[in-house]
N, C-alpha and C positions, 0 to 999 in steps of 0.2 A: 504493499500500500503506500503511495505517494505521501510525503510528510509535508508540513506546512512549519517553516522554521520561525521563531519568534527571539530576538534579542531582547532580553528584558534582565539588564544586570542588576536592578533595582530588587530583584526577587526576594533578597533576605530580609529588606526594609518591608515587602508586602507581607512576609511571613509574620514579621513581628506586630504588624498591626492586624493581620488576621482577618482583613475586609475585602470587599471586591474594589472599594476604591479608596484612594489615598492621595496627598500630595506629596510633589517630590522638588527637591530644592534644582534651581536653574542648570546648575553644573551636572546633576544627574539625568536631567530631560535632556541635556546636550549629549551626555555618554549615550543616551538610549537612542537618540536621533543620528549622530555620528558613526556608530556601529551596528545599524541595523543591517547592512550588507553585510555583516561578519560572517553569517551562517554559510554564505556562499562558497567558503573554502571549506567546509566539512559536511555539507550536504551532498545527496546525490543528484547528478546531473538532472535537470528538468523538476527537481523539488521545488517547492515554492517559499518565498521569503518575506515576510510582513515588512514591506519597505517602500517607501514612494519617493518621487522625483529624484531616481537614482539616474546618473547620467548615462544615455545608451551607448553614447562613444566609450566611455570608461568599461562599461560591460563588456561591449565589443573586443577592447584591448585585452581586458584579462581571460575572454576565452579564446582570442588568438595566441597569447602568452602561454596560458597554462591549460587549456581546454575546459574551463570551467562555465558553468551555464544554469540558470535559476530563473524561475519566473518569477517576478516584481510587479509590485501595483496593483493585484486582482483584489476586489471587493467579495467576491464569492469563491470560497475555499471548501465547498461541499466536495466529500468524497476524498479530504486530504487528512492524515493524522496529524494532530497537533503535536508539535515538537519544540517547546519552549526553551530557553537558557535554564529556568527552571519553575516547577509548578509551583502555584500558589491559586488562592480564591480569584485574585486579580488577573495573573494569565490565564486562568480558566474561562474568566470571563471574557477577555480581548478574543481567544482563539473561538470560542463557541459563538461569540458576536460574528465570526467571519463564516460559520458553518462548519467548522472543523470539528473532527471527533476529538472528545475529550474525557478525562477520567471524570467520575462522579466526585460530588461533593463529599461524601466520606472517606474515599480515596485521598483527594486532597488534604483533607484534616489529618489524616494519617501521615501523610510525606510532611506535613507542618510540624506534627509532632515527633518524627523523627529526625527533623531538622534542629530540633531544640539541642543546645550545647550540653545537655546534660548526656547525650548520646557519648560524648566523649569518655565519660565516666563509666559507662556500661562497657564501653570497648574496651576500657584499660583495665577493668577488673577482671574482665573474660581473659583478656591477652595473659595478665599476669599469673592464670591457670594453664596457659598454653604454652609458654616459654619459660626456660629456667636461667635467664640472664635478668640481670637489675633494669628496671624500668623505674620512671619517676612516679612520685606520688598519684595516687588517682584524684582529679580535679574534686571538690566539694562544691555542691549547689547550697546555696545560702539565701535566705527568705528574709533575712533582716540584717540589720547593720551591727547587732553585736554579734553575728555569726562570723561575719567577715572580718571585725576587728580579732576574733579568735584566731581565725586563720592566719592574719598578717603576724599576729603574736607568736604563732607556731612555727612560720616559716621567714619571718622577718623581711621577705620582699616576696610580692605575689601580685599576680595579675587578676582582675575583676573584669568579667565578660558578660554583656548583656547575653541573653540565651538566643537571641536570633539577631545576628548581625555577622558582618563579614569586611575583609581587606582593610583590617585595622580598626574600622568603626566600632564604638560600642566596647571600646577595650582599653583600661585605664591601667599604668603600672604603679603601684603603691609599694614606697618605702618607708613611709610615716604616716601616721593618721594626722589629720587635719581637717578644720571646718570645712574647707573646699571639697576636700576628697569624700568627706560625711555627706555633702550636698549632692555630689555627682553621684555617688554610691547611691544616696535615697532616690534620686530620680531615675536612675535606672530599674530599682525596685519597683517603683510606682509605675512605670510605664510596663514593665512585662512580669513582675510579679516575683522573680528571683534573678539570682546572677550566679554564675560557676567563679568558683575561686582555685587558683592552682598555684605551685610553688613557681617563682621565676628563676630560671634556668640560665645558665652562662652559656650560651649557645655560640656555634662557628659556623653553622650553616644550616639554612632553610631547603627544604625539600618536601615533595609529596610523592605519594605512591597513588596511581591512578588506576580504577578499577571499572569495570562494567558489569551492570546488573542487567540479567536478563532467564526467563523462565525458573523464577526462585532461585538462583544461584549468582553470586558475586565473584567475579574472576579478576586477579590481578592482570595489568596490560603492559604498565610501563612506570617510568619514573616521571617527575616533574621538579625540575632544578631552577628555583626562582629568585627573586630579589626584591627586596622593598625599599621603598624611599623611608628617610628617617620620619619616625611616628607611624612605622608599620604598614603604610598604606601599599599596595601590590604595585611594582613597576614593570616587571617583565619576567622573561623567561630565556633560558639557554634552551636552545633547539639541537641538539645531537644526539648519536645513538644510546639506548639505553645502557651499554656496556661503558661507554666514555664517562657518563653521568654516574654510574656507581664506582667506577675507579675513583672521580672526583669527591665523592663522599668517604670514601675508603682513605683516600689523602688528608681528608680533614678530620680522621680519626675514628670513623664508624668500622664497626667490625663487619665483613663481608658476610660472614655466616649468619650474624644475628639480621642482617637485612633480608637475607634469604627466608629464615625463620619467621618474620615478622611479616613479609609479603604471604606467605601459606597461610598462617595464622590468622592474619587478617580477611583472608577471604572466606574462611570458615566461620569465622566470628561475626562477618558482616552479613552473611548468610542466613546465620542463625537469627540475627536482629531484623534484617528488613526483608527475607522472605520474598514473597510474590509483591510486597508493598511499593517499589519502587523499581522501575525498569530505566536504563540509561547510562550515561556514565556518572562517577563521580569521584572525587580526590579526598585523599586524607593528608592533610598538613602534618609534617614532622619538623623534627631540627635533629641536628648532632650538637653535643655539648662538648664543652673544652675537654671534659674527662673523657671522651668517646661514646659516652652512654647514647642512645637513641630515645629520643621522646617521641614514642610511634603515633600519637593521636591528640595533637594540638586541637585540631578540629577535622570536623567531617562535613563535608560539602557536598551535600546530597541533589547535584544539578550538574550542570556543564561548569567548567571552570576554563580559565583562561590557560592553565597546565594542559588541560585536554587538547584545546584550540592549537598549542605548541605543538604538542605530541603529534596530532593529527597532520598539521601541516606539515611537519617536518618531514614524514615518511610519505606525504604525497606530493610534497612540491621542492623538497630540499635535494639538491643534487650529490650524489654519492662523492664523500670525500670533503665535503663542505660540512661547515657547522655555523650555526646563526646565533643572533640575540633578536627576541621577539619583545618589544616595548610597548607599553599604552600611555600614551602623555599628549602634552600639547603639540599642536602641529609645529614643525620646525619649518625653516626655512628653506631646505633644500628640494629640489626636484623628487616627487615619491617614486617616478620609474624611470627617470633618464639615464641611472647609471647600474641599471638592473641588468645582468648578464643571465641569460636564461638559455639553455640547452636542453632539448626534448621535454619541454614543459616542465623543467624544474631549475630553481633558483642556483646559479653557481656560486655567484657574488654581487655585493652591491646591494644597494637599499631597495625597498619595494613598500608601498602603503597598501595594507589590504582593504582601505575604505577610499572612496573618491574624496579629494581634496578640493573644496571649492572656498569663495570668499569667507563663506560664515561658519566653516568647520572649525571646531575647536579642538577635538581630539583625533590624533592619528594611531593606528593600529598598524605598527610598521616592524617589517623585518631587515635585518641587516646580515647578508651572508657572505663568510671568510672561507677562502681555499683552504687556506691553513692558518690553524691559530692553536694556542694553548686553551683550554676550556677555561683555566682560570682567570685567563685575561677578558672573558665575557662578562664574567661575575662583578657586577658593581655594588 
């Protein structure tokens, strides 16, 4: 069945509200608008994308260079299966409004429940029974300020996280209690009913393991090596073979056998937790600490992720022997396709914008490829 893709990166915000409608900041609206065509790079040919006013000249150029093609600008998508960035009551409403096939309300509510950050505590508890090496303490869900204070007293430095948030939003680092911290934590508790508290770790590397859920089973597919802006907001990904990324993690102190054990154990654990309630890609954010310990479940993203986009893009469009950096950020001054070298529908070197750049474009989804490079040089 053909699919209709919706780029809704605000999905975690929508899950927090738990409603069909809500307000977005102008910058989030711009991200949604500028990235609407991003599914072109991971959909099947002639699937449909919820995107309007996409320049036909740009679409023709991308088809000529990479062989990609999708239907855009349709008002009636009956007969298509909904495929949003993430499922929420809001994305269900948008796609059903186009006539697309969507899950029932109860299914969306179950996905919302599974997307709560308490899933990380469940995953960590189960992993502790699956592996025979040290893991960080299990995150604690707190429903009042006193419980958060107790967690801070226990660990000395903690992260306090809203149940539904992503890309560094809804997360505060607390080293000492203050009136300002109490006000912020109190606001998080009032908005979403609880917070997750976890020990702050001395990390050397962020990464994720990527999975795909289908037919009641969750299977590991690869790695995501990503980097963040200061303040923990997502900045971009390295695009390289999984073996290269794994070696970079080992060079950062991770034990290779532990990585393999966790990828296997996580497949079993996530299958047990998720079952048939979700179908599609998901990512589990992790980190390597200075001691070499792996924090195996910082966050479960039960949706499409930029890491999955980078992983799929690399396998479909990056030339053998090349590595690349995928970034999301303000539009740069350089020509988005002018120095791209493409051979056999694959990027060999140079820069390419994955979305059309116009006078009003704010965000660029950009790939820069290199013929030869040390992987560490691509991580900023």
